[in-house]
Every structure is written in structure tokens, then in C-alpha cells.
SEDODREN-654645 format. One record per residue (C-alpha): x negated, y negated, z negated. Coordinates in steps of 0.02 Angstrom, whole numbers. Layout:
N
+--------+--------+--------+
|      X |      Y |      Z |
+--------+--------+--------+
|      X |      Y |      Z |
...
+--------+--------+--------+
This chain:
119
+--------+--------+--------+
|      X |      Y |      Z |
+--------+--------+--------+
|  -3600 |  -1446 |    241 |
|  -3589 |  -1352 |    406 |
|  -3519 |  -1452 |    550 |
|  -3384 |  -1375 |    659 |
|  -3438 |  -1304 |    828 |
|  -3619 |  -1277 |    777 |
|  -3643 |  -1099 |    711 |
|  -3731 |   -985 |    835 |
|  -3646 |   -831 |    761 |
|  -3475 |   -899 |    807 |
|  -3531 |   -945 |    983 |
|  -3598 |   -768 |   1000 |
|  -3428 |   -701 |    948 |
|  -3341 |   -805 |   1080 |
|  -3462 |   -744 |   1215 |
|  -3445 |   -563 |   1159 |
|  -3256 |   -577 |   1163 |
|  -3258 |   -650 |   1338 |
|  -3376 |   -514 |   1400 |
|  -3262 |   -379 |   1327 |
|  -3111 |   -464 |   1402 |
|  -3186 |   -476 |   1576 |
|  -3284 |   -312 |   1579 |
|  -3141 |   -209 |   1656 |
|  -3169 |   -313 |   1814 |
|  -3339 |   -232 |   1847 |
|  -3323 |    -67 |   1752 |
|  -3235 |     94 |   1798 |
|  -3094 |     97 |   1669 |
|  -2930 |    181 |   1630 |
|  -2771 |     90 |   1585 |
|  -2801 |    121 |   1400 |
|  -2980 |     57 |   1412 |
|  -2925 |    -98 |   1507 |
|  -2790 |   -147 |   1384 |
|  -2898 |   -109 |   1233 |
|  -3046 |   -210 |   1296 |
|  -2938 |   -355 |   1354 |
|  -2835 |   -367 |   1194 |
|  -2983 |   -347 |   1076 |
|  -3090 |   -462 |   1183 |
|  -2958 |   -599 |   1175 |
|  -2940 |   -577 |    987 |
|  -3128 |   -582 |    960 |
|  -3146 |   -739 |   1066 |
|  -2999 |   -826 |    981 |
|  -3066 |   -782 |    809 |
|  -3238 |   -847 |    860 |
|  -3158 |  -1011 |    914 |
|  -3062 |  -1018 |    749 |
|  -3226 |   -993 |    654 |
|  -3309 |  -1130 |    757 |
|  -3168 |  -1254 |    723 |
|  -3153 |  -1212 |    538 |
|  -3325 |  -1153 |    478 |
|  -3267 |  -1138 |    297 |
|  -3139 |  -1004 |    336 |
|  -3218 |   -847 |    264 |
|  -3069 |   -738 |    313 |
|  -3106 |   -765 |    497 |
|  -3277 |   -684 |    477 |
|  -3198 |   -532 |    394 |
|  -3071 |   -523 |    534 |
|  -3215 |   -529 |    658 |
|  -3298 |   -382 |    571 |
|  -3137 |   -281 |    577 |
|  -3113 |   -321 |    762 |
|  -3291 |   -266 |    797 |
|  -3261 |   -101 |    708 |
|  -3099 |    -76 |    804 |
|  -3188 |   -107 |    969 |
|  -3326 |     14 |    919 |
|  -3207 |    157 |    878 |
|  -3087 |    122 |   1021 |
|  -3169 |    238 |   1151 |
|  -3132 |    386 |   1038 |
|  -2963 |    327 |    975 |
|  -2898 |    270 |   1145 |
|  -2975 |    416 |   1239 |
|  -3098 |    332 |   1355 |
|  -3263 |    395 |   1284 |
|  -3294 |    492 |   1446 |
|  -3296 |    328 |   1544 |
|  -3479 |    292 |   1511 |
|  -3483 |    107 |   1558 |
|  -3325 |     61 |   1464 |
|  -3372 |    164 |   1312 |
|  -3549 |     93 |   1299 |
|  -3484 |    -83 |   1325 |
|  -3360 |    -58 |   1182 |
|  -3492 |     18 |   1069 |
|  -3623 |   -118 |   1103 |
|  -3503 |   -265 |   1093 |
|  -3422 |   -190 |    939 |
|  -3588 |   -175 |    848 |
|  -3645 |   -349 |    901 |
|  -3479 |   -422 |    844 |
|  -3498 |   -342 |    673 |
|  -3678 |   -406 |    661 |
|  -3624 |   -583 |    709 |
|  -3481 |   -578 |    583 |
|  -3594 |   -516 |    443 |
|  -3727 |   -645 |    489 |
|  -3597 |   -785 |    480 |
|  -3529 |   -734 |    309 |
|  -3660 |   -826 |    204 |
|  -3637 |   -987 |    305 |
|  -3447 |   -972 |    295 |
|  -3456 |   -943 |    107 |
|  -3571 |  -1094 |     85 |
|  -3456 |  -1203 |    191 |
|  -3307 |  -1140 |     92 |
|  -3395 |  -1182 |    -73 |
|  -3433 |  -1355 |     -4 |
|  -3250 |  -1381 |     37 |
|  -3199 |  -1325 |   -138 |
|  -3318 |  -1451 |   -216 |
|  -3238 |  -1596 |   -122 |
|  -3067 |  -1584 |   -204 |
+--------+--------+--------+
């Protein structure tokens, strides 16, 4: 049984979300880039906290993967791919978020199975 607040993947998701959220402070960004990075950063961090608090919630890992993909494609979709710093930050954090979500899936599934066996 996985204890809450212990999975490194979920802590990584929280950190990645906070970095995305705060990165417009030190990057040259447009309004679209700022809002995209702030909103997705907040959602990634909140979902990471949710995963930490409830490690058996498999859906939160899938949500994390979707949020990572959205952050990765956002420079093209939101039109800030020419802003090198903001675009690369979105691409790197997006990929790392997907990797962390995929890495957490087996542990989340195992924790979920453990919860199902306790009923």
C-alpha cells in the first residue's frame, strides 16, 4: 500500500506545475503565453497535490498526462512558438509532466487495486 504524500512522481508534478506557473515572471512572454502557462501550471500543481493526497486515484495520473500534452502543444495552438524561452519552457515541462504521469500510473494502479481489496 502506497502512503499518501510519498510518490516522487507526484512531487515532480507539483514542482513542474509551480515552475510553469511562475515562469512568466522571468521569461519574455505574450498575454496568451502568460495565461496559458499560469492556468496549466496551476492545474498541473493541483493535480499533483491531488495525486499525493489520494495515491490510488488513477484518473489523476491520466489527467496529468493530458495536461502535459496540452502544455506541450500550447506554443503552437496559442501562438507563442516564436517566443523561444516560453515555448521551450512549455515543451520541456509538458514532456516532463507526461513522463511523470506515465511513471506514476503503475503505482497508482497498484494503490487502487489495494484499495479495492480492502472492501
